[in-house]
C-alpha positions, 0 to 999 in steps of 0.5 A: 311426665318429666322431672321438676327442677326441684326433683332433678336437683334433689336427686342429682345432689344425693350421693346415692339412690335407692332403686326398686324394680317392679316384679311381675306381680306388681310388688317391688324388689328390695331397694338396692343402693346405686349411684345416680347422675344428672345429664341435662334434664335427665337422671341416669343409673348404671349397674356396677356389676354390668348385666349380672346385677340382679336389680338391672336384670329385673329393671330390664325385664319389667321396665318399671319401678320406684326410686328414692333419693334426696327426699324424693320418691317416684315411680319410674320407667327404666329406659335403656340409653344407648346413644354414644354421645349421651353416654359420653356426657354421662361418663363425664357426669360420673367422673365429676360427681364421684371424683372424690371416690376411689377410682377403683369404683368410678372407673368401672362405671364409665367403662366396660360392662357398666356402661352398657347398662345405662338406664334413663329414669323417666317419672311415671 
């Protein structure tokens, strides 16, 4: 399954995304607000707290969850993204989309621990 162009646009234009990893019992964690960016025809998130982020640990463990932004709600798979070329494009997407935000928040998203937590959101 892939994102429709309308879904990609709506989510990419939203300032933030609500992410809820699925628990082992099938329920979802309380939604956490994160930044989301579009790179080509995919959507990506990163954990500001790096691997210490609770939602990130749950997403990595379970690989499934729910996201909502821009009026779109979707069940997704969480797919780690470790391709350096793709990650360079995601860095640029973060810098462009959040250029009006304080660099103290943006810079950690494109370097260090957060970059290592890049997740592609794949609709189910």
